[in-house]
Phi, psi and omega in degrees: 000137182286151178292130182263127178290135180256009178283143180284129185250353184229155173259137179264133177237138178249144179274127177240122178289137175243001178189188181296323184240358186236158178192188181215160176261125180247139178291127184233357181165209181212171181192180177213160180249129178257094185291335180293322182254001180057048182232144174249129178254124182231134172245114178258114180260009172195160177224151177295142174270122179073132176078011181287120184269346184094351180282127178233136182239133175259130181231135179305145179307139177087356180250132178278139178290150177293145178301136181293144176279157178301132181275129179289150176286158176297143184304325183250022181294129177082357181235079187289334182275348183280155174096184182283159176277118184254040181285000000 
């Protein structure tokens, strides 16, 4: 088995909502991809306060992440009586 580099090769960005449909990506840590075991290792040394959606994106060091697209609202958000009865 080949020696696996443990140096972090990617920057981690977390999505923070700034409105109902808009947000921004904030740098929150770093990580690396282990292709032999199909695992991603991420160290987050900070998290966004408020509006943290849980979405994290890994981008190679030195590359800026693409601006996030507007996130669509859930189809039934705010309309609790609509839809099928899921009892």
